[in-house]
Every structure is written in C-alpha cells, then in structure tokens.
C-alpha positions as CSV (number, residue, x, y, z in Angstrom):
1,P,46.4,19.2,13.6
2,A,49.7,20.2,12.1
3,G,51.2,16.7,12.4
4,A,48.9,14.7,10.1
5,A,47.3,15.1,6.8
6,A,43.5,15.4,6.9
7,P,41.2,14.5,4.1
8,A,38.3,16.8,3.1
9,S,34.9,15.9,1.6
10,G,36.2,17.0,-1.8
11,G,39.2,14.7,-1.5
12,T,41.6,17.5,-0.6
13,T,44.4,16.6,1.8
14,L,46.6,19.0,3.7
15,T,50.1,18.1,4.7
16,A,52.0,19.4,7.8
17,D,53.8,21.8,5.5
18,D,50.4,23.1,4.2
19,Y,49.3,23.8,7.8
20,L,52.5,25.6,8.6
21,A,52.4,27.7,5.4
22,I,48.8,28.7,6.0
23,R,49.5,29.7,9.6
24,A,52.4,31.8,8.3
25,L,49.9,33.8,6.4
26,A,48.4,35.0,9.6
27,N,51.8,36.1,10.9
28,T,52.7,37.9,7.6
29,Y,49.3,39.5,7.5
30,A,49.6,41.0,10.9
31,Y,53.3,42.1,10.4
32,G,52.5,43.5,7.0
33,L,49.5,45.5,8.1
34,D,51.1,46.8,11.3
35,T,54.4,47.9,9.6
36,G,53.3,48.8,6.1
37,A,56.5,47.0,5.0
38,D,57.5,47.2,1.3
39,K,54.9,50.0,0.6
40,G,52.1,47.7,1.6
41,N,53.3,44.8,-0.7
42,L,54.1,42.5,2.2
43,Y,50.6,42.7,3.5
44,A,49.1,42.4,0.0
45,S,51.3,39.3,-0.8
46,V,49.2,37.1,1.5
47,F,46.2,37.5,-0.8
48,T,45.4,36.2,-4.3
49,E,45.2,38.8,-7.1
50,D,41.4,38.6,-7.0
51,A,41.0,38.4,-3.2
52,E,38.1,39.8,-1.3
53,F,38.1,41.1,2.2
54,H,34.9,42.1,3.9
55,G,34.3,43.5,7.4
56,P,31.9,45.7,9.4
57,P,32.1,49.5,9.4
58,A,35.1,50.9,11.3
59,V,32.8,53.4,13.0
60,P,29.1,53.2,13.8
61,G,27.0,54.3,10.8
62,G,30.0,54.0,8.5
63,K,30.3,51.9,5.4
64,P,31.3,48.3,5.6
65,F,34.9,47.5,4.6
66,D,34.9,45.8,1.2
67,A,38.2,45.5,-0.6
68,K,38.6,43.6,-3.8
69,G,41.9,42.8,-5.4
70,R,45.4,42.8,-4.2
71,E,46.0,46.4,-5.2
72,A,43.1,47.7,-3.0
73,L,44.5,45.6,-0.1
74,R,48.0,47.0,-0.7
75,Q,46.6,50.6,-0.5
76,F,45.0,49.7,2.9
77,A,48.5,48.9,4.3
78,L,50.4,51.8,2.9
79,V,51.0,53.6,6.2
80,D,54.6,53.0,7.1
81,R,54.9,52.7,10.8
82,G,58.2,50.9,11.0
83,S,59.2,47.4,12.1
84,A,58.8,48.1,15.8
85,Y,55.1,48.9,15.5
86,V,53.0,46.1,17.0
87,R,49.2,46.0,17.1
88,H,47.5,43.0,15.6
89,F,47.8,39.7,17.5
90,M,46.5,36.5,15.8
91,T,45.8,33.3,17.7
92,N,43.9,30.0,17.9
93,H,44.2,29.4,14.1
94,L,41.9,26.6,13.0
95,I,42.6,25.2,9.6
96,E,40.5,22.6,7.8
97,P,40.8,21.1,4.3
98,S,38.1,22.1,1.9
99,P,37.3,21.6,-1.8
100,E,38.8,25.1,-2.5
101,G,42.0,24.1,-0.7
102,A,41.4,25.1,3.0
103,R,39.2,27.1,5.2
104,G,40.2,28.7,8.5
105,K,39.2,30.8,11.4
106,V,41.7,32.9,13.4
107,Y,41.1,35.1,16.4
108,L,42.2,38.7,16.3
109,L,43.1,41.0,19.2
110,V,44.1,44.6,18.4
111,I,46.1,46.2,21.2
112,D,47.1,49.9,21.3
113,I,50.5,49.8,23.0
114,A,51.1,52.7,25.3
115,Q,52.6,55.8,23.7
116,G,53.2,59.1,25.4
117,N,50.5,59.6,28.1
118,K,48.2,57.1,26.5
119,P,47.9,53.8,28.3
120,T,47.9,50.4,26.7
121,S,44.4,49.4,25.8
122,V,42.5,46.7,23.9
123,N,41.2,48.5,20.7
124,M,39.1,45.6,19.5
125,G,38.9,41.9,18.9
126,G,37.1,39.5,16.8
127,H,37.8,36.7,14.3
128,Y,38.5,36.1,10.7
129,E,36.9,33.4,8.5
130,D,39.0,32.6,5.5
131,V,39.2,30.7,2.3
132,Y,42.8,29.7,1.4
133,V,43.9,28.5,-2.0
134,K,47.2,27.0,-3.1
135,T,48.7,29.0,-6.0
136,P,51.8,28.0,-8.0
137,A,53.8,30.3,-5.8
138,R,52.3,29.4,-2.3
139,W,49.2,29.4,-0.2
140,R,47.2,32.7,-0.2
141,I,44.0,34.1,1.2
142,K,41.2,34.3,-1.4
143,I,38.4,35.4,0.8
144,R,38.6,37.0,4.3
145,N,35.6,38.0,6.4
146,F,36.1,39.9,9.6
147,F,33.6,39.6,12.5
148,R,34.2,42.2,15.3
149,S,33.5,41.4,18.9
150,K,32.1,44.0,21.2
151,S,34.7,45.7,23.4
152,A,34.6,48.6,25.8
153,Q,35.9,50.9,23.0
154,T,33.4,49.7,20.4
155,L,30.6,50.1,23.0
156,K,31.8,53.6,23.8
157,A,32.0,54.5,20.1
158,E,28.5,53.3,19.6
159,A,27.2,55.3,22.6
160,D,29.1,58.4,21.4
161,A,27.6,58.0,17.9
162,A,24.1,57.6,19.3
163,S,24.5,60.6,21.6
164,A,25.7,62.7,18.6
165,Q,22.6,61.8,16.6
166,T,20.2,62.9,19.4
167,R,21.9,66.4,19.7
C-alpha cells in the first residue's frame, strides 16, 4: 500500500515516497524503452550500474536475453522512435519491502499501435520480477527478470518456427 510504511523481515521499511519512487521506475522504464530518449540514457537510468536483466528468447530457438550493466541496457534502448511512440504498458505494480530494499512484480502488455495498413494488436504480455535498491541518488532496478505469457502472436511464432524446422 502506498499510504503506509511496511516493515520487512530484514527490518526494512518503505515510506509512501519510496512506493511512489519505485512505481515511477516502471513509467520511466516504459517511456525510455519506447522512445529511446537521450540516446538510451533515460531507459538505462532506471538501473544500477551493475544491473542484470534476464528474459526468454525473443524468437523460438533464439538466445535468452541477458544484459549486464547499465551500458548494455542503454544499447538496448538506442532506437530513437520519438516521444509519440507508445508500446509498453505497465500495470498492477506490487511492491514489498525486502532486505535488499524492495522487491516487486509488475505486469507488462506490449501493444503494436496501428500504423499504415497494419491493425492494432497485442504483441505480447507477461510480468517482471524485480529487485530494487535505494542508491544515494534514488531508487533503481538491480535485477529484472521477464516472464513472457503466451499470446496469439507468440503461439504463431512458435508454430512458424516448428514448421520451418520440419521443411
């Protein structure tokens, strides 16, 4: 709850300001990734210098996504799409105190907004599981793990990949 401090097993307490600051990370993450603002630096700024981000392969049979360090994460967000580009929607952010600072889960929905003759569609969804730490500057993400949910597009990609392997 954002209105009250909550103690953790390690004695950590989060204030209302802590909850708001951690939730702001999700907003900055999505905006920074979608826009590539400040040459990827806005996106990278939500992570600690030694952050880790792990996720499943983007395509069936591909390599899992493993980025370590803020510079690797900045490189991931280098595509400059402009401030009007919207794709990542974050919601239902659960934040709990932990010995490290805080842990959280946040839902993700990636929507491809209609452009040209292409209709709007749900690209994918899933959730993140995070470890947040409070640095001298502000709260940041230290570890982020992404868990993709099945969608019509991921099922189609898997079927297409399986079909290509049997040809």
